C-alpha positions as a printed NumPy array, in Angstrom:
array([[ 15.766,  -5.718,  12.4  ],
       [ 17.333,  -2.318,  11.635],
       [ 16.19 ,   1.169,  12.148],
       [ 16.652,   3.2  ,   9.015],
       [ 14.68 ,   6.355,  10.509],
       [ 12.949,   7.051,  13.557],
       [ 10.501,   9.218,  15.416],
       [  8.257,   9.759,  12.357],
       [  4.571,  10.809,  12.755],
       [  2.836,   7.846,  11.317],
       [  4.81 ,   6.35 ,   8.422],
       [  3.038,   4.173,   5.737],
       [  3.658,   3.446,   2.153],
       [  6.901,   2.396,   1.573],
       [  7.601,   1.684,  -2.169],
       [ 10.85 ,   1.197,  -4.284],
       [ 11.721,   3.488,  -7.259],
       [ 13.662,   2.181, -10.189],
       [ 16.85 ,   4.006,  -8.875],
       [ 16.41 ,   2.359,  -5.546],
       [ 15.246,   5.038,  -3.768],
       [ 12.63 ,   4.133,  -0.889],
       [  9.409,   6.334,  -1.009],
       [  7.092,   6.678,   2.187],
       [  4.388,   8.857,   3.859],
       [  4.596,  10.606,   6.95 ],
       [  0.826,  10.899,   7.351],
       [  0.275,  12.858,  10.148],
       [  2.986,  15.478,   9.321],
       [  1.778,  15.838,   5.578],
       [  5.174,  14.628,   4.11 ],
       [  6.419,  12.467,   1.427],
       [ 10.065,  10.744,   2.455],
       [ 12.699,   9.827,  -0.061],
       [ 15.341,   7.672,   1.396],
       [ 18.616,   6.126,   0.15 ],
       [ 21.912,   5.101,   1.63 ],
       [ 21.326,   6.228,   5.214],
       [ 20.045,   9.883,   4.148],
       [ 16.757,  11.004,   3.834],
       [ 14.735,  14.229,   2.849],
       [ 10.996,  15.408,   3.686],
       [  8.926,  17.029,   0.902],
       [  6.09 ,  18.781,   2.351],
       [  2.87 ,  17.908,   0.366],
       [  0.399,  18.829,   3.245],
       [ -3.074,  16.718,   3.785],
       [ -2.899,  13.286,   5.311],
       [ -1.022,  11.265,   2.68 ],
       [ -1.416,   7.505,   2.817],
       [  0.042,   4.501,   0.647],
       [  2.272,   5.226,  -2.157],
       [  3.12 ,   3.852,  -5.914],
       [  5.619,   4.902,  -8.145],
       [  4.398,   5.087, -11.573],
       [  6.18 ,   4.222, -14.539],
       [  7.379,   7.433, -15.597],
       [  8.767,   7.778, -12.024],
       [  6.433,  10.068, -10.485],
       [  5.149,   9.369,  -6.782],
       [  1.134,   8.53 ,  -6.57 ],
       [ -0.228,   8.503,  -3.425],
       [ -3.754,   8.73 ,  -1.644],
       [ -4.654,  11.521,   0.766],
       [ -6.914,  10.751,   3.248],
       [ -7.416,  14.415,   4.529],
       [ -8.447,  15.882,   1.2  ],
       [-10.154,  12.581,  -0.03 ],
       [ -8.009,  12.525,  -3.276],
       [ -5.176,  10.666,  -5.205],
       [ -2.587,  12.999,  -5.884],
       [  0.929,  13.117,  -7.699],
       [  4.472,  14.157,  -6.9  ],
       [  7.229,  15.009,  -9.486],
       [ 10.642,  14.345,  -8.411],
       [ 12.007,  16.09 , -11.568],
       [ 10.361,  19.206, -10.87 ],
       [  9.283,  19.183,  -7.362],
       [  5.467,  19.827,  -8.407],
       [  2.308,  18.316,  -6.931],
       [ -0.839,  17.89 ,  -8.332],
       [ -4.501,  16.312,  -7.638],
       [ -5.592,  13.665, -10.174],
       [ -8.894,  12.718,  -8.436],
       [-11.111,  13.623,  -5.754],
       [-14.718,  12.624,  -6.9  ],
       [-16.567,   9.763,  -8.203],
       [-19.472,  11.472, -10.057],
       [-20.564,  14.277,  -7.849],
       [-19.658,  12.665,  -4.454],
       [-16.061,  12.775,  -2.929],
       [-13.929,  10.182,  -2.509],
       [-14.237,   7.9  ,   1.025],
       [-10.784,   8.554,   2.447],
       [ -8.592,   6.713,   0.015],
       [ -6.051,   4.871,   1.713],
       [ -3.885,   2.496,  -0.429],
       [ -3.078,   2.159,  -4.163],
       [ -1.127,   0.122,  -6.852],
       [ -0.7  ,  -0.064, -10.588],
       [ -1.53 ,  -3.002, -12.713],
       [  0.067,  -4.1  , -15.828],
       [ -1.143,  -1.66 , -18.321],
       [ -0.94 ,   1.469, -15.882],
       [ -4.154,   1.689, -14.629],
       [ -4.18 ,   2.737, -10.858],
       [ -6.308,   0.667,  -8.664],
       [ -7.036,   2.321,  -4.91 ],
       [ -8.871,   1.524,  -1.947],
       [-11.801,   3.76 ,  -0.039],
       [-12.2  ,   2.661,   3.35 ],
       [-13.879,   5.629,   4.929],
       [-13.009,   5.908,   8.935],
       [-15.04 ,   3.214,  10.316],
       [-14.013,  -0.559,  10.508],
       [-17.404,  -1.845,  10.738],
       [-19.675,   0.059,   8.476],
       [-19.463,  -2.003,   5.077],
       [-19.248,   0.961,   3.026],
       [-15.626,   0.772,   1.78 ],
       [-15.014,   0.116,  -2.108],
       [-12.06 ,  -0.25 ,  -4.501],
       [-11.766,   2.047,  -7.67 ],
       [-10.073,   1.822, -10.659],
       [ -8.5  ,   5.315, -12.228],
       [ -7.874,   4.102, -15.762],
       [ -4.843,   5.439, -18.068],
       [ -7.728,   7.505, -20.079],
       [ -8.579,   9.493, -16.87 ],
       [-12.017,   7.715, -16.426],
       [-12.7  ,   6.389, -12.899],
       [-15.257,   3.833, -11.515],
       [-15.87 ,   1.507,  -8.598],
       [-14.903,  -2.123,  -9.334],
       [-15.784,  -3.735,  -5.945],
       [-17.82 ,  -2.255,  -2.995],
       [-19.438,  -3.191,   0.524],
       [-16.485,  -3.891,   1.928],
       [-15.331,  -3.508,   5.537],
       [-12.355,  -1.03 ,   5.583],
       [-10.487,  -2.501,   2.67 ],
       [ -7.031,  -1.458,   2.882],
       [ -3.754,  -2.53 ,   1.117],
       [ -3.18 ,  -3.996,  -1.959],
       [ -1.013,  -5.669,  -4.485],
       [ -0.778,  -7.72 ,  -7.373],
       [  1.043, -11.193,  -7.777],
       [  3.806, -11.666,  -9.683],
       [  2.032, -12.567, -12.746],
       [ -0.206,  -9.455, -12.527],
       [ -3.429, -11.278, -13.304],
       [ -4.418, -11.529,  -9.566],
       [ -5.455,  -8.691,  -7.137],
       [ -5.109,  -9.493,  -3.558],
       [ -6.729,  -6.976,  -0.942],
       [ -6.563,  -6.715,   2.754],
       [-10.112,  -6.127,   4.493],
       [ -9.109,  -4.782,   7.674],
       [-12.539,  -4.879,   9.174],
       [-13.263,  -8.878,   8.473],
       [ -9.451,  -9.645,   9.119],
       [ -9.359, -11.412,   5.977],
       [ -7.326, -11.254,   2.647],
       [ -9.219, -11.802,  -0.71 ],
       [ -7.944, -12.527,  -4.049],
       [ -9.467, -12.06 ,  -7.383],
       [ -8.729, -12.149, -11.214],
       [ -8.109,  -8.795, -12.717],
       [ -8.415,  -7.939, -16.362],
       [ -6.081,  -5.111, -17.323],
       [ -7.97 ,  -4.331, -20.522],
       [-11.37 ,  -4.316, -19.293],
       [-10.591,  -3.001, -16.023],
       [-12.837,  -5.405, -14.197],
       [-12.283,  -8.091, -11.797],
       [-13.921, -11.651, -11.194],
       [-13.546, -14.949,  -9.19 ],
       [-13.394, -13.124,  -6.017],
       [-12.741, -15.344,  -3.132],
       [-11.263, -15.623,   0.241],
       [ -7.411, -16.197,   0.44 ],
       [ -6.44 , -16.221,   4.004],
       [ -7.552, -15.227,   7.382],
       [ -5.01 , -12.666,   8.701],
       [ -6.327, -12.087,  12.096],
       [ -4.842,  -9.68 ,  14.715],
       [ -5.914,  -7.09 ,  17.116],
       [ -7.378,  -5.002,  14.552],
       [ -6.404,  -6.668,  11.239],
       [ -4.242,  -6.902,   8.055],
       [ -3.103,  -3.389,   6.794],
       [ -0.732,  -2.837,   3.898],
       [  0.401,  -6.038,   1.857],
       [  3.416,  -6.574,  -0.376],
       [  4.519,  -9.759,  -2.648],
       [  8.079, -11.013,  -3.552],
       [  9.166, -12.417,  -6.849],
       [  8.327, -16.028,  -5.742],
       [  4.898, -15.066,  -4.705],
       [  5.275, -15.168,  -0.98 ],
       [  2.931, -12.46 ,   0.405],
       [  3.735, -10.184,   3.523],
       [  1.063,  -8.891,   5.634],
       [  1.3  ,  -5.945,   8.154],
       [ -0.938,  -6.851,  11.129],
       [ -1.882,  -3.614,  12.548],
       [ -2.387,  -3.478,  16.182],
       [ -0.462,  -7.214,  16.729],
       [  3.219,  -6.057,  16.382],
       [  3.965,  -8.599,  13.516],
       [  4.529,  -9.156,   9.79 ],
       [  3.036, -12.238,   8.41 ],
       [  4.55 , -13.931,   5.667],
       [  2.133, -16.515,   3.355],
       [  3.142, -18.992,   0.77 ],
       [  0.944, -18.854,  -2.312],
       [ -1.937, -21.472,  -0.713],
       [ -2.361, -18.902,   1.935],
       [ -0.446, -20.646,   4.725],
       [  1.685, -18.821,   7.294],
       [  5.275, -19.542,   6.791],
       [  6.875, -16.774,   9.156],
       [  5.617, -14.475,  11.68 ],
       [  8.227, -11.395,  11.845],
       [  7.627,  -9.328,  15.168],
       [  8.208,  -5.65 ,  14.772],
       [  9.417,  -3.037,  17.343],
       [  5.985,  -1.415,  17.933],
       [  2.764,  -2.638,  17.732],
       [  1.081,  -0.933,  14.572],
       [  3.359,  -1.913,  11.504],
       [  1.132,  -0.166,   8.78 ],
       [  2.854,  -1.463,   5.49 ],
       [  5.823,  -3.136,   3.914],
       [  7.906,  -3.591,   0.645],
       [ 10.401,  -6.129,  -0.721],
       [ 13.21 ,  -4.476,  -2.637],
       [ 13.336,  -5.673,  -6.245],
       [ 17.103,  -5.248,  -6.541],
       [ 17.368,  -7.75 ,  -3.672],
       [ 19.712,  -5.09 ,  -1.77 ],
       [ 17.555,  -4.023,   1.162],
       [ 15.354,  -6.975,   1.759],
       [ 11.913,  -6.006,   3.714],
       [ 11.103,  -2.534,   4.473],
       [  8.562,  -1.987,   7.116],
       [  6.822,   1.072,   8.391],
       [  5.63 ,   1.162,  12.156],
       [  3.617,   3.79 ,  13.446],
       [  3.419,   3.209,  17.062],
       [  7.4  ,   3.898,  17.43 ],
       [  7.399,   6.057,  14.262],
       [  9.83 ,   3.904,  12.464],
       [ 11.143,   2.78 ,   8.968],
       [ 12.748,  -0.791,   9.578],
       [ 14.936,  -3.059,   7.64 ],
       [ 15.184,  -7.058,   7.77 ],
       [ 17.546,  -8.635,   5.624],
       [ 15.862, -11.   ,   2.947],
       [ 17.257, -12.867,   0.066],
       [ 14.332, -12.861,  -2.477],
       [ 13.292,  -9.895,  -4.693],
       [ 10.194,  -7.813,  -4.801],
       [  8.398,  -6.716,  -7.895],
       [  8.916,  -3.368,  -9.457]])
């Protein structure tokens, strides 16, 4: 496993854009980071950025767990704005991770700060600007990702240590057929997740020093050890060049592992 960047202050996020750049956050330093060809630059955005999703227009959307908001960075003009910080009259509950559906709606998790209080929820920010809760009473909902066909959403619930799957309707912005997919386990539990093009799911097991690779039935097909105990998230390169990218918070590293299958843009 190769170290691409070292000495980061709680890296999270990683996501590929259409140009092949890797984007990640440096949560405790309030930075976004853009990496390409052994070079990287930090972009100061303040707050506690956590989780990244690249929009179809190339803008970088991220959660901010300190400002309780969903924010957006535009690489073209170096601007940053806040898109959402409340549901009704209530502040968002420490947004954590996010992803886009096939229609451009944004889904994101709001776990709060405790693994065991059962008040976490998942939200949808629709393309028309309206936002609503789509699932609630969760024990620290964390990473989320769509399967390759875009109709099934997977959620890592850190507090229960389960990965859940559900059907997602991008037109009505509603979910149904919610069921357990796999018990990820671990000292603390599953954090960020990512699919490859064949439907294999990679799960960062925070506190246990490994990434689990699960097949479409939820069976473990590989256990990938990381340099530190706290892998936070992962991404698979859609071009097939960089393989598996991992953020690891104990050592503060961006890691790269050769892998032949492609990820999903």
